[in-house]
C-alpha positions in Angstrom: 0.0 0.0 0.0 1.3 3.5 -0.9 1.5 6.1 1.8 -0.8 8.5 0.1 -3.4 5.7 -0.1 -2.9 4.6 3.5 -3.6 8.1 4.8 -6.9 8.4 3.0 -8.5 5.4 4.7 -10.3 5.6 8.0 -9.9 2.9 10.6 -13.1 1.1 9.6 -11.9 0.9 5.9 -8.4 -0.3 6.9 -9.8 -3.1 9.1 -12.0 -4.2 6.2 -9.0 -4.4 3.9 -7.3 -6.6 6.5 -10.3 -8.9 6.8 -10.5 -9.2 3.0 -6.8 -10.1 2.8 -6.0 -7.1 0.6 -3.4 -5.8 3.1 -1.8 -7.3 6.2 -1.4 -5.7 9.7 2.3 -5.7 9.2 2.0 -3.7 6.0 -0.3 -1.2 7.7 2.2 -0.9 10.6 5.0 -0.3 8.1 3.0 2.4 6.4 2.2 4.1 9.7 5.8 4.0 10.9 7.0 5.4 7.5 4.5 8.2 8.0 5.9 8.9 11.4 9.4 9.0 10.0 8.4 11.4 7.2 6.1 13.8 9.0 6.8 13.7 12.8 9.9 15.8 12.6 7.7 18.7 11.5 4.9 18.3 14.1 6.6 16.5 17.1 3.4 14.6 17.9 4.9 11.1 18.5 7.2 10.8 21.5 8.4 7.3 20.7 7.5 4.2 18.6 7.5 0.7 19.9 9.7 -2.2 18.6 7.6 -5.2 19.4 5.0 -4.8 16.5 5.3 -8.5 15.5 4.3 -9.7 19.0 1.3 -7.3 19.0 0.1 -8.5 15.6 0.3 -12.1 16.7 -1.9 -11.3 19.7 -4.8 -9.7 17.6 -8.1 -11.5 18.3 -9.5 -13.0 15.1 -12.9 -11.3 15.5 -11.5 -7.9 16.4 -13.4 -5.0 14.9 -10.3 -3.0 14.2 -8.0 -5.9 13.3 -4.5 -4.6 12.6 -5.3 -0.9 12.5 -2.4 1.3 13.5 -3.0 3.3 16.8 -1.2 5.6 19.2 -1.8 6.2 22.9 -1.6 9.6 24.7 1.1 9.9 27.3 -1.4 10.7 30.1 -3.7 8.6 32.4 -4.0 5.5 30.2 -1.4 2.8 31.1 0.1 0.2 28.9 2.1 -2.5 30.6 5.9 -1.9 30.2 5.5 1.4 28.4 6.6 4.8 29.6 4.0 7.0 31.2 5.6 10.4 31.7 2.7 12.9 31.5 4.8 15.5 29.7 6.9 16.1 32.8 10.5 16.0 33.8 9.2 14.8 37.2 8.1 11.5 35.7 10.9 10.9 33.1 11.4 7.1 32.8 8.3 6.1 34.7 7.0 2.8 33.4 3.4 1.5 33.7 3.3 -1.8 35.6 0.2 -3.1 34.0 -2.6 -2.3 31.4 -5.4 -0.1 32.5 -8.9 -1.4 31.7 -9.2 0.8 28.6 -5.9 -0.4 27.3 -7.2 -3.9 27.5 -10.2 -2.8 25.5 -8.0 -1.3 22.8 -6.1 -4.5 22.5 -9.3 -6.6 22.3 -10.4 -4.3 19.5 -7.4 -5.3 17.4 -5.7 -2.0 17.4 -1.9 -2.1 17.0 -0.3 0.5 19.4 2.7 1.8 17.6 3.8 4.5 20.2 3.0 7.4 22.5 1.8 10.9 21.7 2.7 14.2 23.3 0.7 16.0 26.0 1.3 19.1 28.0 2.6 18.7 31.6 -0.1 16.9 33.6 -2.6 17.7 30.8 -3.4 21.1 32.1 -3.1 23.3 29.0 -4.8 24.2 25.7 -1.4 23.9 24.0 0.9 20.8 23.8 4.4 22.2 24.4 6.7 21.3 27.3 10.2 21.8 28.6 10.6 18.0 28.6 9.6 17.3 24.9 9.3 20.7 23.1 6.4 22.0 21.1 3.9 19.8 19.2 2.7 21.6 16.1 -0.5 21.7 14.1 -0.1 20.0 10.7 -2.4 22.5 9.1 0.0 25.3 10.0 3.2 24.4 11.9 3.5 27.9 13.4 0.3 27.1 15.3 -0.7 24.8 18.2 -2.7 21.6 17.7 -4.4 22.4 21.0 -4.3 20.4 24.2 -4.1 18.4 26.1 -4.6 15.7 23.4 -2.6 17.7 20.9 -0.1 15.0 20.0 -3.0 12.6 19.3 -4.9 15.1 17.2 -1.8 16.2 15.2 -0.9 12.6 14.5 -4.4 11.8 13.2 -4.7 15.0 11.2 -1.3 14.4 9.6 -2.4 10.9 8.5 0.1 9.0 10.7 -2.8 6.9 12.1 -6.5 7.0 11.5 -7.5 7.1 15.2 -5.7 7.7 18.4 -6.4 7.6 22.1 -7.2 10.9 23.8 -8.8 12.1 27.1 -10.7 15.1 28.2 -10.8 16.8 31.6 -11.9 20.3 30.4 -12.0 20.0 26.6 -8.8 18.0 25.9 -10.5 15.8 23.2 -12.7 18.5 21.7 -10.3 21.4 21.6 -7.5 19.6 19.6 -10.2 18.1 17.4 -11.4 21.6 16.6 -8.0 23.0 15.9 -6.9 19.9 13.8 -10.1 19.3 11.8 -11.1 16.0 13.5 -14.1 14.3 15.1 -13.6 14.6 18.9 -16.2 12.8 21.0 -16.2 13.1 24.8 -18.5 10.3 25.9 -20.8 10.5 29.0 -19.2 10.0 32.4 -19.0 6.3 33.1 -19.3 5.2 29.5 -15.6 4.3 29.0 -13.6 2.7 31.8 -10.8 4.6 33.5 -9.7 2.1 36.2 -8.5 0.2 37.9 -6.0 2.7 39.3 -8.7 5.3 39.8 -12.4 5.3 40.5 -12.8 8.4 38.4 -10.5 11.1 36.9 -10.4 14.7 38.1 -13.4 14.2 40.4 -15.5 12.8 37.5 -14.4 15.5 35.0 -11.8 13.3 33.3 -13.2 11.1 30.4 -11.2 8.7 28.3 -11.7 8.0 24.6 -10.1 9.0 21.2 -9.9 11.4 18.2 -10.8 10.2 14.7 -11.4 11.5 11.2 -14.9 10.0 10.7 -18.0 9.7 12.7 -18.3 5.9 12.0 -14.8 5.3 13.5 -15.9 7.1 16.7 -19.1 5.1 16.8 -17.5 1.7 16.2 -14.7 2.4 18.6 -17.1 3.4 21.3 -18.9 0.1 20.7 -15.6 -1.7 21.2 -14.6 0.0 24.5 -17.8 1.1 26.2 -18.8 -0.6 29.4 -17.6 -0.7 33.0 -14.4 -2.1 34.3 -14.5 -4.8 37.1 -15.2 -3.1 40.4 -16.1 0.3 39.0 -18.0 2.4 41.6 -21.0 3.0 39.4 -22.4 1.8 36.1 -24.5 3.8 33.6 -27.1 2.2 31.4 -25.8 0.3 28.4 -26.7 1.5 24.9 -30.0 0.0 23.5 -28.2 -0.9 20.2 -24.7 -0.6 18.9 -23.7 3.0 18.2 -22.7 2.0 14.7 -26.3 1.2 14.1 -27.7 4.1 16.0 -25.7 6.6 14.0 -27.5 5.5 10.9 -31.0 6.3 12.2 -32.4 9.6 11.1 -32.6 12.3 13.8 -36.0 14.0 13.3 -38.0 16.7 15.0 -35.3 17.9 17.4 -35.5 21.0 19.5 -32.0 22.6 19.2 -30.5 25.4 21.3 -28.0 27.5 19.5 -25.5 29.4 21.7 -23.2 32.0 20.0 -21.6 33.6 23.1 -19.4 32.5 25.9 -20.5 32.6 29.5 -17.2 34.1 30.4 -17.7 37.0 28.1 -14.7 36.1 25.9 -15.4 37.3 22.3 -16.0 34.8 19.6 -13.9 35.2 16.4 -16.2 36.4 13.6 -15.0 33.5 11.4 -16.0 31.0 14.1 -19.4 32.8 14.5 -20.0 32.6 10.7 -19.5 28.8 10.7 -21.9 28.5 13.7 -24.5 30.5 11.7 -24.1 28.1 8.8 -24.6 25.1 11.1 -27.7 26.7 12.6 -29.1 27.0 9.1 -28.2 23.4 8.4 -30.1 22.4 11.5 -33.2 24.1 10.2 -32.6 22.4 6.8 -32.6 19.1 8.6 -36.1 19.9 10.0 -34.9 20.8 13.5 -36.5 23.7 15.4 -33.7 26.1 16.4 -33.8 28.6 19.3 -31.0 30.9 20.3 -30.6 30.2 24.0 -28.4 28.5 26.6 -28.4 27.3 30.2 -27.5 29.7 32.9 -24.0 29.5 34.4 -22.0 31.7 36.9 -18.8 31.8 34.9 -16.7 33.4 37.6 -17.7 30.8 40.3 -17.2 28.0 37.8 -13.7 29.2 37.1 -12.8 29.2 40.8 -14.3 25.8 41.4 -12.6 24.4 38.3 -9.2 25.8 39.5 -9.6 24.2 42.9 -10.6 20.8 41.4 -7.7 20.7 39.0 -5.2 22.1 41.6 -6.2 19.4 44.1 -6.0 16.7 41.5 -2.6 17.8 40.2 -1.2 18.1 43.8 -2.4 14.6 44.4 -0.6 13.3 41.3 2.6 15.2 41.9 2.9 14.0 45.5 2.5 10.4 44.4 4.7 10.8 41.4 7.5 12.5 43.3 7.4 9.6 45.8 7.5 7.1 42.9 10.5 8.7 41.1 12.4 10.0 44.2 12.6 13.4 42.6 11.7 16.7 44.3 8.5 18.6 43.2 10.1 22.0 42.5 11.3 24.2 39.6 13.8 21.6 38.5 11.1 19.1 37.7 7.8 21.1 37.2 7.1 24.0 34.8 6.3 27.3 36.5 2.5 27.2 35.8 2.3 23.6 37.0 4.2 24.4 40.1 1.8 27.2 40.9 -1.2 24.9 40.4 0.5 22.2 42.6 1.2 24.7 45.4 -2.4 25.9 45.3 -3.6 22.4 45.5 -1.6 21.8 48.6 -3.1 24.9 50.3 -6.7 23.8 49.8 -8.7 22.3 52.6 -11.3 19.5 52.5 -14.0 22.1 53.0 -12.7 24.0 50.0 -13.2 21.0 47.8 -16.7 20.3 49.3 -17.7 23.9 48.4 -16.5 23.2 44.8 -18.6 20.0 44.8 -21.6 21.9 46.0 -21.2 24.4 43.1 -20.8 21.6 40.6 -24.0 20.0 41.9 -25.9 23.2 41.2 -24.5 23.4 37.7 -25.5 19.8 37.1 -29.1 20.4 38.2 -29.5 23.6 36.2 -28.1 22.1 33.0 -30.2 19.0 33.6 -33.4 21.1 33.6 -32.3 22.8 30.4 -31.7 19.4 28.6 -35.1 18.2 29.9 -36.5 20.7 27.3 -33.8 20.8 24.6 -32.6 17.7 22.7 -29.3 19.3 21.6 -27.1 22.3 22.3 -25.0 23.6 19.4 -22.1 26.1 19.9 -18.5 26.7 19.0 -15.9 24.3 20.4 -13.4 27.1 20.8 -13.7 30.9 20.5 -10.6 31.5 18.4 -8.8 30.2 15.4 -5.7 28.0 16.2 -3.3 30.0 18.3 0.4 30.5 17.8 3.1 28.2 19.3 4.2 29.8 22.6 1.0 31.8 23.4 0.0 29.3 26.1 3.3 28.0 27.2 3.3 26.8 30.8 7.1 27.5 31.0 6.2 31.2 31.4 6.7 32.4 35.0 4.4 34.7 37.0 1.1 32.8 37.0 -1.0 31.8 40.0 -3.2 28.8 39.8 -6.3 31.0 39.1 -4.6 33.3 36.5 -3.2 30.2 34.7 -6.7 28.6 34.6 -8.2 31.9 33.4 -5.5 32.1 30.7 -5.8 28.6 29.3 -9.6 28.7 29.2 -9.7 32.1 27.5 -9.7 30.6 24.0 -11.8 27.6 25.1 -14.7 28.9 27.2 -17.2 26.3 25.9 -16.0 22.9 27.0 -15.3 22.4 30.7 -18.9 22.8 31.9 -19.7 19.6 30.1 -17.0 17.8 32.0 -18.8 18.9 35.1 -22.2 17.7 33.9 -20.8 14.5 32.4 -22.9 14.9 29.2 -21.6 13.6 25.9 -20.2 16.3 23.6 -18.6 16.1 20.2 -16.6 18.5 18.1 -17.1 18.3 14.3 -14.9 20.0 11.7 -17.8 21.9 10.0 -15.9 24.9 8.7 -12.6 26.5 7.8 -11.3 30.0 8.1 -10.4 32.2 5.1 -6.8 31.0 5.5 -7.9 27.4 5.5 -7.6 26.5 9.2 -10.2 24.1 10.7 -13.1 25.4 12.7 -14.9 23.0 15.0 -18.5 23.2 16.1 -19.6 21.4 19.3 -22.8 19.4 19.8 -24.0 18.4 23.3 -26.8 16.0 24.1 -28.4 14.9 27.3 -26.6 12.5 29.7 -26.2 9.0 28.1 -27.4 10.1 24.7 -24.3 9.3 22.6 -26.8 7.6 20.2 -28.5 10.8 19.4 -25.2 12.8 19.2 -23.7 10.3 16.8 -26.8 10.2 14.6 -26.8 14.0 14.3 -23.0 14.0 13.7 -23.4 11.5 10.9 -26.1 13.7 9.3 -23.7 16.7 9.4 -20.9 14.6 8.0 -23.1 13.9 5.0 -24.4 17.4 4.7 -21.1 19.3 5.4 -18.3 16.8 4.6 -14.7 17.4 5.7 -11.3 16.2 4.4 -9.9 12.9 5.8 -6.6 14.5 6.7 -4.4 17.5 5.9 -3.2 16.0 2.6 -6.8 15.7 1.5 -7.8 19.2 2.5 -7.9 20.7 -1.0 
């Protein structure tokens, strides 16, 4: 298979070629690694590739839905036995996962061939993927710009055609933001849909969700079918889907009441080119027979920012304390970037009562948004407020930030995502437009809790009505 052919197939199509005997898993791995060799020096998305490809191919289950499809894992949260898990930090350099996490086991059962690890910002707390430890990851649409964060390495790799799908996770928009900036499908499933254990009951107090970025809606639907469901001993279980998502996405979505939101709760201005794409999506909703109203749920943006800062700070302080103990390194300016260090120190200063107050606020947000989605089927709004930003604009190596000012800084371009980590609702970013200069613009769709079926059906309708290129090399 030629490289330009390989990069135009999605994961579903590649798996079908393997099943039909037209290409072997080894050939696909060879193509993917050649793509990494050719393009990764420009984008710095892949931290390392693995050498035991033959052993992984031998272990593929014969009935696997993604048999032999090349894949990459993000260097954060997910653990793969014997692989480095460094979280973008000098503090954790050389740390190796002792066993597979539940989701990694699901990826293996799905037949995906994990070729390597992708870049992430330190501890995942950034809308840019650039670190002192690994340098800057770059957007393949324009290498002077960021691919977003924190799943920036995953998104850049998929957008550049290195692999058709890659693991990602989302604690405040970290799947959806890079998907928007890189022209991809970025689905954040409902809380509890995808396993995160066994090392944790939930990530970031329930804000952290595991899944992937892809180039097609059908890949996201079929991958969700392959990995959804609880791990053994999970603290709670949400209802299973009534039918496979790959089937549900083909059902027509009719008669929906859609809320369209064109402004950020924080007051951050929305770029006119982003607003223009949102307007076109609103018209497309009407063309699909949906009733559209311009409205949104209420949210105290200032109180949310404070509670979000406290949640992230406490979580990062917890991680850093444990990681410093595991590596024997100090948690100071020699191992942590200035912004991360400020967040860590704030986390150490918080009391249990502070965290309970944050939980109380999040509960009120959940109730208010729940009432809103009892009326509306879908909320449609920008994924991010700006076009892809320049490398260095959101570098956590800059000094002078407090935990709160860093949080305010990194959520300035992305004021539309973190509240749905709070509510646990499924949300998806779709690449439904481009700027005048050709950069991707993502629009975010949010459905009620547990309604990935509806979200994917609407996403599939948009994919047909407003199709997007498979990767950067197919953009023209």
